[in-house]
C-alpha positions in Angstrom: 92.8 109.9 122.3 90.5 108.8 120.9 86.9 111.1 121.5 83.9 109.7 120.2 80.8 111.7 119.2 77.1 110.3 118.9 75.2 112.4 116.4 72.3 112.2 114.9 71.4 109.9 111.7 70.3 112.3 108.2 67.9 109.0 107.1 66.9 107.4 109.5 66.5 110.2 113.0 68.7 107.3 114.8 71.9 107.6 116.7 74.9 106.5 115.2 78.2 107.0 116.2 81.0 108.7 114.1 85.0 107.4 114.3 87.1 107.9 117.0 89.0 111.4 116.4 92.8 111.2 116.5 95.7 113.6 115.9 97.5 113.2 112.7 100.3 111.3 115.0 98.2 109.6 116.2 97.0 108.4 112.5 99.9 108.0 111.1 101.4 105.8 114.0 98.3 102.9 113.7 99.4 103.4 109.8 102.8 102.7 111.0 101.8 99.7 113.4 99.4 97.8 111.4 101.8 97.5 108.7 104.6 96.6 111.9 102.4 93.8 112.6 103.4 91.3 109.8 107.2 91.9 110.7 106.7 89.4 113.0 106.8 87.0 111.2 110.1 87.5 109.2 108.8 87.6 105.8 109.0 91.0 103.2 106.3 92.4 103.9 104.4 92.8 100.2 102.6 96.5 100.4 100.1 97.9 97.1 100.2 100.9 96.8 96.7 101.6 94.6 97.0 105.1 93.5 100.5 105.8 94.8 100.4 109.4 93.1 104.1 112.0 93.1 105.3 109.7 97.0 104.5 107.4 98.9 104.1 109.1 102.7 104.7 106.7 105.4 107.4 106.4 106.9 108.7 102.4 108.1 112.1 102.9 109.1 113.7 99.1 109.7 111.6 97.1 108.5 111.6 94.9 105.2 109.2 95.4 102.4 109.1 95.7 98.8 106.6 98.5 97.4 104.2 98.2 94.9 102.6 101.2 93.2 99.6 101.4 90.6 98.3 104.8 89.4 96.4 105.7 85.8 98.2 109.1 86.3 100.7 108.3 83.6 102.7 112.1 84.5 102.0 111.3 88.7 103.6 108.3 88.2 107.0 109.9 85.7 107.4 111.5 88.7 107.3 108.9 91.2 109.6 106.7 89.3 111.8 109.5 88.4 111.9 111.6 90.8 111.6 109.6 93.7 112.4 106.1 93.2 111.1 104.6 95.9 109.2 101.8 93.9 109.9 97.7 93.5 107.9 98.1 90.8 105.7 100.7 88.8 102.3 99.6 86.8 100.6 102.5 84.9 97.1 101.0 85.1 93.2 101.8 86.6 91.8 100.4 89.9 89.0 99.1 88.7 90.2 96.7 85.9 93.7 95.9 86.9 94.5 92.3 87.0 96.9 92.0 89.5 98.8 88.5 91.1 96.2 86.9 93.9 96.8 86.4 97.3 99.8 88.1 96.3 100.4 91.0 98.8 99.7 91.2 102.9 99.2 94.8 103.1 97.1 97.2 100.7 97.3 100.7 101.4 95.2 103.7 99.5 95.3 107.2 100.4 92.8 109.4 98.7 91.5 108.0 96.1 88.1 105.9 96.6 86.8 109.8 96.4 87.6 109.8 92.8 86.3 106.8 91.7 82.7 105.9 90.4 81.5 102.2 91.9 84.5 101.7 95.0 82.9 98.4 95.5 84.6 97.1 92.8 88.5 99.1 93.8 87.8 97.4 97.3 86.9 94.2 95.5 89.8 93.8 93.6 92.0 94.5 96.9 90.1 91.5 98.8 91.2 89.6 95.4 94.5 90.6 95.5 95.7 90.4 99.5 96.8 87.8 101.4 94.7 85.3 103.7 95.0 87.7 107.2 96.1 90.8 104.6 94.4 94.2 105.2 93.8 96.8 103.2 94.5 100.8 104.8 91.9 102.8 103.5 92.4 107.0 103.7 89.7 109.3 102.5 87.3 112.1 102.8 84.2 111.6 104.7 81.4 112.4 102.3 79.2 113.2 105.2 81.5 115.8 106.9 81.4 119.3 106.1 84.5 119.4 104.0 82.8 116.0 102.2 79.4 117.7 101.7 81.1 121.2 100.1 83.9 118.8 97.8 80.2 117.4 96.3 78.7 120.1 95.7 81.2 123.0 94.0 83.2 122.7 90.9 86.6 120.7 90.6 87.7 124.0 89.5 86.5 125.9 92.6 88.4 122.4 93.9 91.4 123.9 91.4 91.2 127.8 93.3 91.6 126.4 96.9 94.3 123.9 96.1 96.8 126.8 94.7 95.3 129.7 96.3 93.8 128.7 100.3 96.5 126.1 100.6 99.4 127.5 99.0 99.4 124.8 96.1 101.2 126.5 92.6 100.6 122.9 91.0 97.4 122.0 91.6 95.5 120.9 88.9 98.5 120.6 86.3 99.4 117.6 84.6 100.5 115.2 87.8 98.9 117.0 90.3 96.2 116.5 92.5 92.9 118.1 93.1 91.0 115.4 90.3 87.5 115.3 89.8 85.7 113.8 92.8 82.7 111.4 92.6 82.0 110.3 96.6 80.3 107.2 96.2 78.4 106.4 99.2 80.5 104.0 100.2 82.9 107.0 101.0 81.9 107.4 104.7 82.1 105.9 107.8 78.2 104.3 107.5 79.6 103.1 104.2 83.0 101.3 104.2 81.3 99.4 108.1 78.4 98.4 105.6 80.8 97.2 102.5 82.4 95.1 104.7 79.4 93.6 107.1 78.1 92.6 103.5 81.6 91.1 102.0 82.8 88.8 105.5 85.7 91.7 106.5 86.3 92.9 110.0 87.3 96.2 110.3 90.1 96.0 112.7 90.1 100.3 113.0 88.4 103.2 111.7 89.2 106.8 112.9 88.6 110.0 112.0 91.1 113.7 111.3 91.9 116.7 110.1 94.8 116.3 106.9 95.4 120.1 107.3 98.3 121.7 108.7 99.0 125.2 110.1 98.4 127.9 109.1 95.9 131.1 107.8 94.1 128.8 105.1 94.0 125.1 107.6 92.5 127.0 110.2 90.1 129.1 107.8 88.7 125.5 106.7 88.5 124.5 109.8 86.5 127.4 111.4 84.4 127.1 108.2 84.0 123.2 109.0 82.7 124.0 111.6 80.1 126.2 111.7 78.6 124.5 108.7 78.7 121.5 110.5 76.3 123.7 113.3 73.7 124.9 110.2 73.9 121.1 109.5 72.2 120.4 112.9 74.6 117.5 113.7 73.9 115.1 110.2 77.6 116.9 109.0 80.9 116.0 111.2 82.5 119.4 110.9 85.3 118.1 113.9 87.4 116.2 111.2 87.5 116.3 107.1 89.3 112.4 106.9 88.7 108.8 108.0 91.5 106.5 107.7 90.3 102.4 108.1 92.2 99.4 108.4 90.5 96.0 107.5 91.4 92.1 108.1 90.5 90.0 105.3 90.0 86.2 106.5 93.1 83.7 106.7 95.2 85.3 109.7 
């Protein structure tokens, strides 16, 4: 079920809507269904995982697809190739400057990468170039206008590493090839920012949802509690009931 919540825009003073809320299972289903829609053509689905990291997190059982991964981190990419071995092609490169064949992918999937990039609009324009007409980009980002995003962009990187290690229990956090990576949080990495980008670049926003990515346990529950408290103190300027956003965006021509 989607739950929409009107909030006060902290710059313009007018009412706007946060993205509808979903749980983890529905967010995953949205991604699977969006990719699976290309299976009707009977052709192998061409997927680019942009900022592929150490693993592919979306089960696509029963679908015929070719998975290309590109990442700037050589340690993470090497681990992906040697340990997981699920990429049909692995590319070491920067999403801002990489040169990939135009109109060659049905899907560009980019999860928790754009918040680390200076001028992510350049990256998104590259995605448009690499997508076939009617292709989709699926973007997962932390919402800079959520409590989680606000605290992330206002705190030093060493603190992010400490949270990952000692609250979320990720012992390898911050080591070569492991998150968290330094963040930028360009204004486009938000609900309003992506909507504006789509309007300016002739893209169709098919779906946008908000969700938490944290699982059960003391650390995630603590983060949820703090998020909701800070959201109240912000008088609605920050969202406390989600940390992340998922967008499905379609290019013209489908």
